[in-house]
C-alpha positions as CSV (number, residue, x, y, z in Angstrom):
1,X,34.0,52.4,24.1
2,X,30.8,51.6,25.9
3,X,29.9,48.6,23.7
4,X,33.3,46.9,23.1
5,X,32.6,43.4,21.8
6,X,28.9,43.5,22.7
7,X,26.7,41.6,20.2
8,X,24.1,43.9,18.8
9,X,21.3,43.2,16.3
10,X,19.6,46.1,14.5
11,X,16.6,45.3,12.3
12,X,15.7,47.2,9.2
13,X,19.2,48.7,9.2
14,X,20.4,49.0,5.6
15,X,19.6,52.7,5.2
16,X,18.5,55.9,6.8
17,X,18.1,55.7,10.7
18,X,18.9,52.1,11.0
19,X,22.2,52.5,9.2
20,X,23.1,55.4,11.5
21,X,22.4,53.2,14.5
22,X,24.6,50.5,13.1
23,X,27.4,52.9,12.4
24,X,27.2,54.4,16.0
25,X,27.5,51.0,17.6
26,X,30.4,49.9,15.3
27,X,32.3,53.0,16.3
28,X,31.8,52.1,19.9
29,X,33.4,48.7,19.4
30,X,30.4,46.4,19.0
31,X,29.9,43.3,16.9
32,X,26.9,44.6,14.9
33,X,24.5,42.3,13.1
34,X,22.6,44.1,10.3
35,X,19.2,42.8,9.3
36,X,17.5,43.8,6.0
37,X,14.5,42.4,4.2
38,X,16.5,41.2,1.1
39,X,20.0,40.4,-0.2
40,X,19.7,43.5,-2.5
41,X,19.0,45.7,0.5
42,X,22.0,44.2,2.3
43,X,24.3,44.9,-0.6
44,X,23.1,48.5,-0.7
45,X,23.7,48.8,3.0
46,X,27.2,47.4,2.8
47,X,28.1,50.0,0.1
48,X,26.7,52.8,2.3
49,X,28.6,51.6,5.4
50,X,31.8,51.1,3.4
51,X,31.6,54.7,2.3
52,X,31.8,55.6,6.0
53,X,34.8,53.3,6.4
54,X,32.9,50.8,8.5
55,X,31.8,47.2,8.3
56,X,29.4,45.1,10.2
57,X,30.1,41.7,11.7
58,X,27.2,39.9,10.2
59,X,24.6,40.6,7.5
60,X,21.3,38.7,7.5
61,X,18.4,39.0,5.1
62,X,15.2,38.2,6.8
63,X,11.6,39.5,6.6
64,X,10.8,40.0,10.3
65,X,7.1,39.4,9.6
66,X,7.9,35.8,8.5
67,X,8.3,33.6,11.6
68,X,10.5,31.0,9.8
69,X,12.9,33.7,8.5
70,X,13.1,35.1,12.1
71,X,14.0,31.7,13.4
72,X,16.7,31.2,10.7
73,X,18.1,34.7,11.6
74,X,18.6,33.8,15.2
75,X,20.0,30.4,14.3
76,X,22.8,32.2,12.4
77,X,23.3,34.7,15.3
78,X,23.6,31.9,17.8
79,X,25.9,29.9,15.6
80,X,28.3,32.8,15.1
81,X,28.2,34.5,18.5
82,X,26.3,32.3,20.9
83,X,24.7,35.3,22.5
84,X,23.0,38.7,21.9
85,X,23.5,41.6,24.2
86,X,21.4,44.3,22.6
87,X,18.4,44.2,20.2
88,X,17.3,47.3,18.4
89,X,13.9,46.8,16.8
90,X,14.1,49.4,14.1
91,X,12.5,47.7,11.0
92,X,9.2,49.3,9.9
93,X,6.6,49.4,7.2
94,X,5.9,53.1,6.7
95,X,2.3,52.5,5.7
96,X,2.2,55.6,3.5
97,X,-1.0,56.7,1.8
98,X,-4.6,55.8,1.8
99,X,-7.7,57.4,3.3
100,X,-9.2,55.4,6.2
101,X,-12.2,54.4,4.1
102,X,-10.0,53.3,1.2
103,X,-7.2,51.3,2.7
104,X,-7.6,47.5,2.2
105,X,-7.6,44.9,4.9
106,X,-4.5,43.3,3.3
107,X,-2.6,46.6,3.4
108,X,-3.6,47.2,7.1
109,X,-2.5,43.7,8.0
110,X,0.8,44.0,6.0
111,X,1.8,47.1,8.1
112,X,0.8,45.4,11.4
113,X,2.7,42.2,10.5
114,X,6.0,44.1,10.0
115,X,5.7,46.7,12.7
116,X,3.9,44.9,15.5
117,X,4.1,41.2,14.9
118,X,7.6,41.5,13.5
119,X,8.8,43.4,16.5
120,X,7.2,40.8,18.8
121,X,8.7,37.8,16.9
122,X,12.2,39.3,16.9
123,X,12.1,40.3,20.5
124,X,10.8,36.9,21.6
125,X,13.6,35.0,19.9
126,X,16.2,37.5,21.4
127,X,14.7,37.0,24.9
128,X,15.0,33.3,24.6
129,X,18.7,33.7,23.9
130,X,19.2,36.4,26.6
131,X,17.6,34.3,29.3
132,X,20.3,31.7,28.8
133,X,23.1,34.2,29.2
134,X,24.9,35.3,32.4
135,X,24.6,38.9,31.2
136,X,20.9,39.0,30.1
137,X,20.4,41.8,27.6
138,X,18.7,45.0,26.6
139,X,16.0,45.7,24.1
140,X,15.1,49.1,22.5
141,X,12.0,49.3,20.3
142,X,11.8,52.2,17.9
143,X,8.2,53.6,18.1
144,X,7.0,57.0,17.0
145,X,5.4,60.2,18.5
146,X,2.4,59.4,16.2
147,X,1.3,56.7,18.6
148,X,-0.2,59.4,20.8
149,X,-0.8,62.2,18.2
150,X,-2.2,60.9,15.0
151,X,-1.2,62.0,11.5
152,X,-3.5,61.9,8.4
153,X,-3.9,59.0,6.0
154,X,-1.6,56.7,8.0
155,X,-4.1,54.6,10.0
156,X,-2.2,51.3,9.8
157,X,1.1,52.9,10.7
158,X,-0.3,54.9,13.6
159,X,-2.1,51.8,14.9
160,X,1.0,49.7,14.7
161,X,3.1,52.3,16.6
162,X,0.4,52.5,19.3
163,X,0.7,48.8,19.6
164,X,4.5,49.1,20.0
165,X,3.9,51.5,22.9
166,X,1.8,48.9,24.7
167,X,4.1,46.0,23.7
168,X,7.1,47.8,25.1
169,X,5.5,48.4,28.4
170,X,4.3,44.8,28.7
171,X,7.7,43.5,27.8
172,X,9.4,45.8,30.3
173,X,7.4,44.7,33.3
174,X,7.5,41.0,32.4
175,X,11.2,40.9,31.6
176,X,12.7,43.3,34.2
177,X,12.5,40.8,37.0
178,X,14.5,38.4,34.7
179,X,17.3,40.9,34.1
180,X,16.3,42.2,30.7
181,X,15.7,46.0,30.3
182,X,13.2,47.1,27.7
183,X,12.7,50.8,26.6
184,X,11.5,52.6,23.5
185,X,12.5,55.7,21.6
186,X,9.7,57.7,19.9
187,X,11.0,59.9,17.1
188,X,9.0,62.5,15.3
189,X,10.3,63.8,11.9
190,X,13.6,62.2,11.0
191,X,15.6,63.2,8.0
192,X,15.8,60.4,5.4
193,X,16.4,60.2,1.7
194,X,12.6,60.6,1.2
195,X,13.0,64.2,2.2
196,X,15.1,64.9,-0.9
197,X,12.1,64.5,-3.2
198,X,9.7,66.7,-1.2
199,X,8.5,70.0,-2.8
200,X,10.2,73.0,-1.2
201,X,6.9,74.3,0.2
202,X,6.2,70.9,1.9
203,X,9.7,70.7,3.2
204,X,9.5,74.2,4.7
205,X,6.0,73.5,6.2
206,X,7.3,70.4,7.9
207,X,10.1,72.4,9.5
208,X,7.5,75.0,10.6
209,X,5.7,72.2,12.6
210,X,8.8,71.7,14.8
211,X,9.5,74.1,17.7
212,X,13.2,73.6,17.2
213,X,12.8,74.2,13.5
214,X,14.8,71.1,12.6
215,X,14.0,67.4,12.0
216,X,16.0,64.8,13.9
217,X,19.0,63.3,12.2
218,X,19.8,59.6,12.1
219,X,22.7,60.4,14.5
220,X,20.2,62.0,17.0
221,X,18.2,58.7,17.1
222,X,21.3,56.6,17.3
223,X,22.6,58.6,20.3
224,X,19.3,58.1,22.1
225,X,19.3,54.4,21.4
226,X,22.9,54.0,22.5
227,X,22.1,55.9,25.7
228,X,19.2,53.5,26.6
229,X,21.5,50.6,25.8
230,X,24.3,51.9,28.0
231,X,25.1,51.5,31.7
232,X,24.1,55.2,32.1
233,X,20.5,54.0,31.7
234,X,20.9,50.9,33.9
235,X,17.8,51.8,36.1
236,X,15.6,53.0,33.2
237,X,13.0,50.5,32.2
238,X,9.7,50.7,30.5
239,X,10.2,54.3,29.3
240,X,9.3,56.1,26.1
241,X,12.0,58.6,25.1
242,X,10.5,61.2,22.7
243,X,12.8,62.7,20.2
244,X,10.8,65.2,18.1
245,X,12.2,68.7,18.6
246,X,9.3,69.7,20.9
247,X,6.4,68.6,18.6
248,X,4.7,66.6,21.3
249,X,4.9,69.5,23.8
250,X,2.9,72.0,21.6
251,X,-0.8,72.3,20.8
252,X,-0.4,74.2,17.5
253,X,2.7,75.2,15.5
254,X,3.8,78.8,15.8
255,X,2.3,80.0,12.5
256,X,-1.2,78.8,13.7
257,X,-0.9,79.8,17.3
258,X,-0.7,83.5,16.8
């Protein structure tokens, strides 16, 4: 087990990709802290995890865009474990919908507060703990391939993920000399429960966009996160690992490029 008794915090981890990341680390022997935005979300996450025969070590409800709640979360972590070995910044506001000229300032800010400010606030508190540890720590931010190739009607989301790219690089070079490694995973399409409600033609068209003809699973992302958090990646720092089935490598999908 690569992460036996390591203390790992995963934000936004009560469903979908976050829950897969949590399950992966638990199976590898870690003490996993699950963050969700509300107690209701945590209860739902517990049920899903129990269905897999697993349980986390600590469940904390906190809105990562709220500085006070972030401080309270880290107080609980410090009180129970006294350290944090790995942080996975997975929580995200999906920012779905809205043409550029129609989105409100409040909506734009809400997305940035969760995705960018929230990532910063959680990372900063984790770093403060890590710097006081003998074994410093590792941070993996979950970005997106849309940070370099935009999608329609998601301006706030795309902007926030571009910010996470820059934030990750900046964190990496500032913290590497202090013994903390920072990297990022950049997924493309990931299967989630939202896919189940897609019309068949939309679902098939999405798959046609992917050279490998398959969206990533939660396990695919969890494997990448675990790799970057492991000793196998001990000299990898400031990198952006793209997991999108080849989407970023192509100019046009096959049905257009013929």
